[in-house]
N, C-alpha and C positions, 0 to 999 in steps of 0.2 A: 538810154542804155539799160540793159538788164544785167544785174550783178547778183551773184550768189556764191554758194560753196558746192563742190561736188567731190565725190570720192572721200579721201582722208582730209576733209576740210581744206580742199585746194581752192584758192580764190578764182573765180572765173567770170568772164563776160560772155554773154549770148552773142553768136555771130549769125545773122540771118534768123531763121526760125528753128533751126535744128541742129546747130553745132555750138559748142562751148569752148572758149579759149583760156588757157591758164595764163593769168597775167601777174603771177606772184613776183616774177623777175623785175617788174617795174617798181617794186616797192624798195629796192636798193638795201636789202638786209634788214629792214624794219621788223622787229621782233615783238610779238604780241604773246601774252601769256595763254590767252584763249582765243577761240575763233570769234567770240562775241566782241572781245577787245580789238581784234583784227578789223572787223567790219566797222566798228565805231571809229577806229582811226581812219579808214577809207571814207567814211561819211564826213568826218570833220575836214579832211584834206582833199575833198574830191576835186576842187577847183584846180589844184596841182596835179592831180592824178588823171583827170579826164583825158588830156592830150596823150600822155604816155600810153594810157589803156587803149585809145583809139588807134593809134600807130601800131601797136602790137597786134591788135584784132585785124587790122587791114592786111598785114603780111603773114599772118598765121592761118592754117587751115582749121586748127582746133580739132575736136573729136566730136563724133555724133552723140547729141544729148541722151539718146536711148542707149548708149554704150556705157553710161556712167551712172553712179548713185548721186542723186541730188540730195543735198542737206538743207535744213532750214537756214535761210539767210540771216536771220537774228536768233541764234539758238538760246540766248538767255538774256533778253532785254532787261535793263534796269527796271523798267515799269511797263506794265500792260494795263491800259485804261480802256474800258469798253463802255461804249454808250448804250444806255438802257432805253428800250422802247423808243427807237428813233427813226421809225418809219411810219408813213401814213396808210400802210396796208392797201395800197393802189387807191388811195383817196377815200377810204371808207370810214376813217376814224378822225376825230378832232385833233388839233394840234396838241401833242403831249408835252408835259413839262420836261425841260431838259434835265438829264440825271446821268451818272455814269458810276461804274464800279471798278475796283481793281481786281485783276486776276493774277495768280501766282505766276512768276516768270519760269517756274518749272514745268509748266504745262506744255512748253513747246515741243512739237515733233515735226518732221519733214516728210517730203514725198516718199511714199512707199512704207512708211512707218505704220504702227498699229495703235489705234485708239483701244485703251484697256478700260472696260467697264468693271471697276472693283466690285466684287461681291459684298464688300462691306458698306458700299454705298446703297442706302436703302430707297432708291428712287422708284417711283412707280412708272417712269419712262425715261429714256435718254433722247435727246434730239440733236440734229446737226443745225448750226446757224451759219449760213454763207454771209461773209462780211469783207468790206474793203477795209484794209488797215492803213493808216497814215504812218509813215516813218519820219520821225523828227530829225532834223539836220543839225541842230546846235542847242546850246543851253537856252531854255525858253521859260520865262516866268512873267506872268501878268501881260501876256501878249494880247493886243488888241486885234479884232477881226481883220482890220485893213492891212495888218502886217503879217497875218497868219501864214500866207504862202512863202514869205521870206524865211520862215522857221521850218519849213517841210522839206526833206530831202527827196522822198518819193513814196511809192505805195506798193503793198504786197497783199496777198490773199491770207485770210484767216478763217478758220472754222471755230466758232465759239460752241464747243460741245457742252451741252447742259443737261444736269440731272434734275428731274422735276418730280413733284408730287409729294415732297416731304418738307414740313415746316418745323424745325427743332424749336421747342418751347412756344409753339403758336405763331411763329413769325418766319417771313421769308429770309433765307440766308444766302446771298450771293455767293459768299465763300464756299459754303458746303455744296452749293449747286454747280459752280463753275471751276474750282481750282484743284480738282483731282488730277494727278499725274496723267499726261498724254491728252488733256482736254483742250489743247491749243494747236491743232495743225496749222503750219504756216508755210507760205511760199507759192510757187516754187522759187521765185526771184523776187528781188526788189527792182522795180521799175523807176527810174528818175523821173522827177515831176515834169520835165520838159517833154516827155514822151506821153504824157496824159493831158492834153489841152484843157479838158473839162472833167474833172473827177466826178462830177455829178451827172455824167452821161456815160457811165460804165455799166455794161451788163454783167450779171453774176448768174451762174447756173449750177445747181447740185443734181447729181443722179446717184441713186442707190441701186447697186446691181444693174446698172444700165437703164433704170426706170427713172423718168423725170420726177424731180421734187421741186425744190425751189427754182424759180426763174423770174428775175426782176431787175430793174435799172436803178441805179443810185439816184436818179431823178426824183424818186419817191422819198428820198431822205427828209425827214421833218427839220431837223436843226442842221444846216449845212456845215461843211468843214471848218471854215472860219470860225463860226460860232462854237462849235466843239472845241477848237484850239483854245479860244479866249476862255471858255467856261473851265476847262481842265486846268489851264495854267494859272488861273486866278486862285486856284485852291492848292495846287502842288506844282513845284518846279519839274520840268522835263528836261532831259539830256538828249544828245545825239544818240540815236539808236533806240530810243523808247518809242512805243507805239501807241496811237489812239485807233483802236477799232470802231468803226463808225455805226455799228449795229445792223439789224437784219429786218427784212420783210418776213414776217411770220407765215404768210400765205404759202403753203407748200412744205411746211415742215413735215418730217416723218420721223418714225422711231429708228433708233439705231439698235442693232442687236448682233449677236455673235455670228461671225462669217460675212457680214456685209462688206461690200466694196463701194466706198464713197469716192466721187470724183466732183471736185470743185473746178469750174472754168470761169476764168475772168478775163475780159477784153484786155489785150495788150500783155497782160501779167503771165498768162499761161495756165496749165492744168496742174492741179494737185491732187494726188491720189493717196488714200489711206484705207486700210482695212480695220475691222472691228474684232475684238476678241472679248468674249464674257464667259469666264469659267463657270458661271452660275447658269448659262444657257437660258436666260429669261427671254420671254417672247411677248411681243406685242403685235397688234394688227398691222399688216403690211399697208404700204401706200401712204397717202397724205393723212395727216392727223387733222381731220375736218373739225373736230371739237376744239382743238387748240387754235386753229385758224379763225373760228368763229368768236372765241373768247377775245382774240386781239382786234377784232374789227368793232366799229362803233355800235352803239345801241340800234338794234333794229336792222343791221346791215347783213 
C-alpha cells in the first residue's frame, strides 16, 4: 500500500498507478495536532487500519494524482538518521566501516517544493544524493539484525542534499553540510514493507533537467538494512515515523544550482520532483562530477 498526504494534508492511499483516495473518514474522528502526528498514529495502528483503508479504496474512484499537490509523507520525523559511505560504488571500493549521522528534522520538503541553496552556506559545490529511506514502525532500541524487519513499517524516497568543500576549524561537519533548511526532499509516498519483497533489489535514478545523473540498485549497499537498524538502535532509540536513510552510490553525483529541476525515481515508490533556487546564482560544471566519483572509488579504481 502507498500512503501519503495531498493538498492541505489530506491522508491518502494510492489506487492503481495514477489515482489517490482520501481515507480520512476511516479514522473515526481521530484528532492529531500535526500531519506528522497523524502519520505516526497511522503507522502505529496500521494493523487495524489496513482493512478499512482497502475497503474504502475499493469503492472509491479517488482523484488523479496529477490533479493534486503531494506533500511529504513524514513532514517532521522525530529523527532522521543517514548512513554514511554505505555503498560499494559498483564494487570498486573495499567494505567501509559502518557509520551514520543525524540530519535535522526541519530539512524535509516534498514533491514540487524547492531546495534553497542559502547564500550564507560557503560551499564550493552542492550535490544531490539519491537514497532509499527506511520508515520505522514502532519503538525500537537495541534491535538485533534478525528482528529488524519486524520494526520496519515501509520505505520512502529521500534526497540527501549535501554542501561540500568547507571544513570549519579543519574538520568535516556533517551538521553544517547536511542540515540546512530544505536539504531533505522526501516522498512521494510511503510504501508498506509487504510491497517491497527485497529492499536490496530496488533501482534508484536521478535526473537533472532531464539529463541522467545517478542510477544504481540497492544491491550495491555495503551494510544491509538489518545491520543498519541494529547499528543505529544500539546507540539511540527510534520511534514509529523515524527514518533511517540508507546512503547513496556516489557515482553519478552532480552539482545543484539555481534553476535546476531534479527528479528522483524509485521502483515501487514513485517519482519525486523538486526545483533548486540559489539567490547567489553560483555555478559549477554541468554533468556528472567525475572528480567526486573518483574520490569515492577505491585506490586505483
